[in-house]
N, C-alpha and C positions, 0 to 999 in steps of 0.2 A: 563177448563184451569188449575185449581189447580192440577187436576190429571196428566195432561201432564207435568206440572212443577215438580211434585213429581217424575214421571218416569224419567225425565231428570236427576234429582238428583241421583236417583238409578243407572242410567247408569254412571254418573260421579264417583260414589263410585266404581263401577265395574272397571272403567278405572284405578282409583287410586290403587286398589288392584292388578291389573295385571301389571301395569307399574313399580311398585316398584322393581320387579325382572328383569326389562329390562335395568337397568342402565349400565350394562356391554356391552350392545349391541347397544350403541348409533350410531355406524357407520351403522349398518343394518337399523336402523330407518331412518337415513339421506338418505341412499342409495335408500330407497323406497319412499322418498318424504313425510314422515310422518309429518314433520314440517309444510308443506303447508296445509295439511288436518287439522291438529290441529289448525292452524291459522284460517281456514274457520269455524271450529266448534266454536272457541272462538268468532268470529265475529257474527255468527248467534245467539248465545246465548245473546250477548250484544244487538243485534238488537231486539230480542224478548222482552228483559227486557225494552228496550227503548219504543217499541210500547205499552207495557203493562202500563208503567208509563205515557206516553204522549197521548196515544190514537191516535197518528199520524200514519196513515197507509202508509206513504210515503216509509217506509222500507220494505213493504210486498214483493215487486218485488225482492229486494235484498235477502230476506230470501228464497224465492223460487229458485232464481238463485243459491245461495250458497248451498242450499240443493241438487240441481241437481248436482253441482260440487262435493260435498261430496259423494253422492251416486255413481257417475261415478268413482271417485278416489278410493273409498273403493273397488269397484268391480274389478278394474284393479289391485290394490295392492294385493287383495286376490288371484287373479289368478296367479300373479307372485310368491307369497309366496307358494302357493300350488305346483307350478312347482318346486320351490327350495326344498320343502319338499320331493318330489319324487326323486330328485337327491342327496340330502345330508341329510341323516337320522339323523345326529348329531344336526340338527337345529329344529327338530320336536317340542320340548317343547317350545322354543322361538317363533317359527313360529305360533304355535297354540295360544299362548298368544297374539301375534300380531293380529291374525285374530279375536280373541275375542274383543280386543280393538277396532279394525276397526268396528266391528258389533255394539259395544256400541256407537261409534261416529255417525254411520249412523242412529241409532235409535234416538239419541239426535236431529239430523237434522229433522227427521220425526216428532218428537213431537213439534219442533219449528214451522214447517209448520202448524201443527194442531192449535197451539196457534195463529199464524198469521191469519189463516182462521177465527177463532172465533172472533178475534178483528175486522176484517173487517166486519163481520156480525153484531157485536154489534154497531160499530161506523157508518158504512155506510148502514147497512141493506141489504147487498149483500151476497148471498150465493155463495162462491167460492170453496167449498169442491170438490175435485176430478177434479178441473180445474187447468190449469197451467198459471197463470197470467203473467209469464215472457215471454210467447210466444205471437207473434203478432196476431195469429188467435183468441185470447181471449181479444183483446184490450179493449173491452167495460166492462170487468169484474172489473178491478181495475183502477181507474183514477190516 
């Protein structure tokens, strides 16, 4: 879990380095729904810290659900950005930085799910790696 937390921090630094040059492109970020995804990443990180501190696995489903939303959102946003890049070559640098930021956010969500899986294993003794406890067909996995 420590390794996953460290990687999350590395990705947060990567976001901070890329976002600094994006201040002038706030409208583009808003247009693509970046605020919503950033909010989800913020929530998932807070939930992971919560389950680490409390050992309360009640937030595991939320973490998996938020990770799925983040993954879907980053993929859709990346596709839109790539399409724009093909049409408007003057946005290539900004768009590339935005894609890098999206990749960092998606990885943070991935590491958050790794930590959630580990906490469930430690607290409940259940192995949920590679399963999706937010889906009904795995109802017995996480109570």
